[in-house]
C-alpha positions as CSV (number, residue, x, y, z in Angstrom):
1,M,-8.0,-8.9,55.5
2,G,-5.1,-6.7,57.2
3,S,-3.2,-4.2,55.2
4,D,-0.1,-6.1,56.2
5,D,-1.5,-9.4,54.6
6,I,-1.8,-8.2,51.0
7,M,0.6,-8.7,48.1
8,I,2.0,-5.2,46.7
9,G,2.8,-5.8,43.0
10,D,5.2,-9.0,43.3
11,K,6.8,-8.1,46.6
12,P,6.1,-9.7,49.6
13,S,4.3,-7.6,52.3
14,E,5.0,-7.2,56.2
15,A,2.9,-9.5,57.2
16,V,6.2,-12.2,56.2
17,Y,8.7,-10.8,57.3
18,D,8.9,-13.0,61.1
19,V,8.2,-16.3,59.4
20,S,11.1,-18.4,60.5
21,V,13.3,-20.4,57.3
22,E,16.1,-22.9,57.8
23,C,19.2,-21.2,56.5
24,Y,22.7,-23.7,56.3
25,A,25.5,-23.7,54.5
26,V,27.4,-27.0,52.6
27,L,31.0,-27.0,53.0
28,G,31.4,-30.1,50.7
29,T,30.4,-33.8,50.0
30,A,31.6,-37.0,50.3
31,D,29.8,-40.5,48.8
32,L,31.2,-43.2,51.3
33,P,30.0,-47.0,50.9
34,I,28.2,-48.0,54.0
35,A,31.2,-50.6,55.4
36,Q,33.6,-46.9,55.1
37,L,30.7,-45.1,57.2
38,L,30.4,-47.7,60.4
39,K,34.0,-47.9,60.6
40,L,33.9,-43.8,61.3
41,G,35.2,-43.1,65.3
42,R,36.5,-40.0,67.1
43,G,39.2,-38.6,65.1
44,A,38.1,-40.1,61.4
45,V,38.9,-37.3,59.0
46,V,36.0,-37.5,56.1
47,E,37.6,-35.8,52.5
48,L,35.1,-33.2,51.2
49,D,34.9,-32.9,47.8
50,R,35.7,-29.3,47.6
51,K,39.3,-27.4,48.0
52,V,40.4,-24.8,50.8
53,N,39.4,-21.6,49.1
54,D,36.1,-23.2,47.0
55,P,33.1,-21.5,48.0
56,V,30.5,-22.7,50.2
57,D,26.6,-23.4,49.0
58,L,23.9,-21.4,51.2
59,Y,20.2,-23.1,51.4
60,V,17.4,-21.9,52.5
61,N,14.9,-24.3,52.9
62,R,17.1,-27.1,50.9
63,K,17.0,-25.0,47.9
64,K,20.7,-23.3,47.6
65,I,20.4,-19.8,46.9
66,A,23.6,-18.3,46.9
67,K,27.7,-19.4,47.2
68,A,29.5,-17.9,50.3
69,E,33.5,-17.8,52.1
70,V,33.6,-18.7,55.4
71,V,34.8,-16.5,58.0
72,V,35.3,-16.2,61.8
73,V,33.6,-13.4,63.6
74,E,34.5,-13.0,67.4
75,D,34.2,-16.6,68.1
76,H,31.8,-17.8,65.6
77,L,31.7,-19.3,62.2
78,A,29.7,-18.1,59.5
79,V,29.9,-16.9,56.0
80,T,30.2,-13.9,53.4
81,I,27.6,-13.7,50.5
82,T,29.8,-14.0,47.5
83,E,27.3,-14.8,44.9
84,V,23.6,-15.0,45.1
85,L,21.7,-17.1,42.6
86,K,19.6,-15.7,39.5
87,R,17.1,-18.7,40.4
88,A,17.3,-21.2,43.6
89,A,18.8,-24.1,42.5
90,D,18.0,-27.7,44.1
């Protein structure tokens, strides 16, 4: 076992730094009946459960880890973290 394969205290060693995780932001959700879902097409509007200035939820590997606000960086959407949750929520 190499020195970068061990835990130092309760912090992971550098061995995990290259591990990829899935990270995504959820703008909001909507519950739709199947009948309405089947009628959706190009140009359809699905109203979400959030207001314009409400924070979005930031998830890592399906665990909610933070709240954030949507920003634009050059021509890409991005998020700025506004609150890190103390414990990952489902």
